[in-house]
N, C-alpha and C positions, 0 to 999 in steps of 0.2 A: 562420472567420477568427480568428486568434489575438489575444487581448487583451494589451496591453502594460502592465506594471506597473512603477512606479519605487519602489523600496523606501525611498529617501530616508533612509538609515540614520542618519547623524549627526544630521540635523535631526529625524527622528522620535524619536530618543532624548531630545533636549533638550526637544522639545515635550511629550512624555509626562511627563517629570519635572516641568516647570513646571506643567502642567495638574493633576497630582496634588497638588503643593504648594499651589496656589492654592485648589483645591476643598477641601482639608483645612482650610485656614485659615478658610474660610467655614462649615465644619461641615456640608457638604451631601453628603459622600461616604459612602455606606453600605458595608457590608462587601464586597459583591460588586463594587462599583465600585472599591474600593481594591485588591482582588485583581486585577482586570483591569488597572489601571494599573501595578501592580507587574509583572505579566506582560509588558505592553507595554514597560516600561522595560528589563526583562531581555532581551527580544527585541532592542531597540535596541542594547543593549550587545554582545550576541552578534553581531548583524549588522555592527556597526562593527568588531568584532575579526576576524571571519572573512569573507573576500571570496568564497568559493565557496558555492554552494547546490545542494541536491538537492531534488527535488519529490516529495512523497508525495501519491498520489491515492486517495481513498476514494470508492467508487461503489456505486450501486444498479443492478446489471446486469439484463439482460432475460432471462437464461436460467432454465430451470426449476430447475436446481441452485441458482442464486442465490436464488430464491424460497424453496426449501426451507431454506436456511441462515438466511435472515431470519426465517422462521417458527419454526424450532427454537430458534435462539439469541435470538429476540425482539430483533432488531436492525433499525434503519432502513436501514443499509448492509450489504453482504455481501462486498465485494471491496476489496482494497488492492493498489497497485502503487507502484513507485518509478521516477522518471525522472531521468536525468542532465542533462536540459535542459528548458527551459520549453515547447518546441514539441512535446514527446512523441515526438521522433524516436528517443529512447533510453529507451523505457518498458519496464520489465521486471516480471514477476510469475510466481508459480507458478500455472499455469492450463493448460487443455487446449490442445494445439497446433492443433486444428481442432474444429469444432462437434461432430462425431460421435466424437471420441476422448477422451471424458470420463475414462476409466481410464488414459490415457497422459499425464495432466497432469504437467508438469515446469516448469522455468524456461523461459519463452518471452519473446520480444520482442513486445510488444503494439502495437496501434494503435487509433485511435478507432473504427474500424468494428466491432471486436469488442465494443464497448460498446453500440452501437446496433443491431447485427445487420442494418443496412441499412434499418431501419424509421424512419419519421418520427414518432418518439415522444420525449417528454421523458425524458432519462436524467440523473438527479441525480448530480453529482460535487462533491467538495470538494477543493481543491488547496491544498497547504501548501508554502511555500518555507522549507526548513529550512537554516539556515546551518551550514557545516562548514569546517574548515581545508583547506588544499591537500592536506595529508597524508591527512586523513580522506576527502576526495573521491577521491583516488587509491586508497586502500584499498578503498572501496566499488566503484569501477570494476573493480579487479583481482579482487575477490571475485566479482562478477557474472560476469566472464569465466571464472574458474576453475570455478565451479559449472556454467556453461553447457557446458564441455568434459567434465564428469564425468558419464557416463551412469548412475552409481549413484544420483544424486539423483532422487527421485520425490516426488509429492505425498503429504502426510501424511494418508492416508485414515483411518488408525486414530484419529487425533485427532478427525476429524469423526464417525466412527461411534460412538465412545465418549463424545462430548461430553455427552450428557444425564446421564451418570453421573460422569465424571471431569473434565469442564470443561476438556478439552485435555490431551494428553500429548505429550511430546517423544520423537522417534525420530531415530536417527542418519541423516544424509543424507536427511532428509525434512522438508518444510515445507508448511504451508498458505500461502495468499497473505498473510494477515495476519502469520503467524509469520515469514515471510521478511523482510517490512518491519521487524518488531520486532527481528529478529536483526541487521540492518544498523544500525538506529538505536541499539541498545544498545551496539554497539561504538564508536560515536562520541559517547556520553554522554547519550543520551535513553532514556526508557522503562525506567528502572532499578528501578521499584518492584515488579516481579514478572517471572516467567519469560516467555520469548518466546512459549511455547505458550498462555499464559493471556490474551493480549490479544484483544479483540474489535474489529470495525470501528468501532463507535460510540465505543469507548474511545480509539481512535487519534484520532478526530475531536475528542474533548474534550481529550485530552492535548496535541494540537498546535494547539489553537484560536488561540493567539497568533500563529501563523505563517501563518494562512489568507490567501490572496491572491485566491481565487475560490470561489464556491459558486453552482451553478446547472446549466443544461443543458450537457452536454459539447460540444454543437454550437456553442455560443456562445463556447467557449474555444479549441478547435482545429478545424481542418477535417477532416471525415469523408470519406475517400477510398474510393469504392466499388470501386476497383481490387483491393482485398483480398478481395472477395466470393468469387471462384472458389477462392482459396487456402484461405479459412476454411471454406467449405462443401464440402470434398472429400467425395465419396460414401463410404459404408461399403463396405469390401472384406473378403474372407476373411482377408487378411493383417492387417488392422486388428483383426478379431475375435480372431484367434489371439494377437496382441500384447496385447490387452486381457485375455484369459484368463491370459496369462503374468504380467501385473501383479498380478492377484488372488492368484495363488500366491506371488508375491514379497512382497506386503504381509503375507500371513499368516506367511510364513517370517521376515520382518523382525521382526514383532511378537513371535515366540517366540524367535528366535535372532540377531536382527540385530546386537546389541552384540558378539557373539562372532565374526561372520563377515565384518565389513566394517571 
């Protein structure tokens, strides 16, 4: 069941400002609290200015690949996605299209079932309501549609493979899930402190903390529909194996010559 949140934009802005001022006069606000109230006031101002929102979802998924990423990168979370609505009906990420097609990962439309894998287990997520202007919202929407139509976009496997040494590399027409979210956010004024390929899931969590509207089990935020089970758990086929082998060759070719041939 979806939880409803009221941003209370103008009221929140005024309350945060007054609370900060009153506590400052009493001399009881330490540095961390001051910084938090400044962030909240800034959030209130931006929410009051921009009437559209996008939703960033950072999660701790149940896949083996997700566990490997958390271990290697020393992260609490491993996956990031972006939604154009609060109900997750327009949720997008760079990920595998089905459970057995790890090497065919690309931009896909996700759903809550992919996060739980149909298991009755706690799946931690953090959801952030990020304010954007009407023009920024339309740019994000059209960019997602454009990338979805372009078959040259693939998952940035080289960034994952070389992470222990290079801490993330950028490749043309390739994204990791976090890199894709960072790419979109950077174009609308967020996450400007470093390149898109350098962001990690836990850093998104920290950078967007002021915009958090939910943290907890994904099943308590949106409904998990088991109707997606058959689609997600499509069996391995010879065609799928051949396509996966082709991606391995493409990734190697891209790493060596991609900037010249795309």
